C-alpha positions, 0 to 999 in steps of 0.5 A: 775158217775151220782151221782158224777156229781150231787154232784159236781153240788150241791156243786157248786150251794151251793157255788155260793149261799153263795158267794152272800152276803152283801157288803158296800162301805164307801167313804169320800165325803168332808168337811163342813164349819167347818173342823170338819164336814166330809161328807161320803157316804155309798153304798150297793154294795152287793146282800142283804138288809143292816140294822142298820149300826154301825159306829165306829171311832178309834175302838170305837162305834160312832153311829148306823144308823137305817134303810134299804138300798137296793142293789145298793142304798146308803145314806150319813151321817155327822160326827163331828171329832176332828183334826187328823187322824181317822179310820172310820169303818162301819159294818152291822149285815149282815156281810158287812164291810168297812173302810176309814182313814180320816185326819181332819185339825184344819185350817178353810176351806176358800173355803166352798161349802155347800153339796147339793148346786149344781149350775145348768147350767140352772140357769147360765147367760150363759144359759139364754143368749143362750136361749134368742138368740135361741128364738130371732133367731127362731122368726126372721126366722119364720117372714122371712118365713111367710112374704107376697111375691110379686106377679110378674105375672101381 
């Protein structure tokens, strides 16, 4: 009986060790100024390091991104695609795979927001006005507290 329990426990441990593996998630982030520019993010959602990710478009090898991606890390990349619907696939030698279908338009993107150019709240006029109001209020309160008081005891 003890041998049976030990064997079952050993098999369970082996299966749980094998269940941990390489997983990646491919996500379309958006389009660039030109409608052919498509930005993607690739995240390592598994428990192992991913290396040399191969990118395929419509079943044909497109390019290989050399490097390593640790678990819970990721990177973004840009593809130039022809107008139409495309299947973008990513594979890693460790066995990880994901795909995303993307539609590329031939119409020029009028509302272009360059990737990576995020407007910070601290650089807006609203933030500057609020900061100026707070500074002026603190100075006024400090002056009111520190002003000399009249001595009425005489």
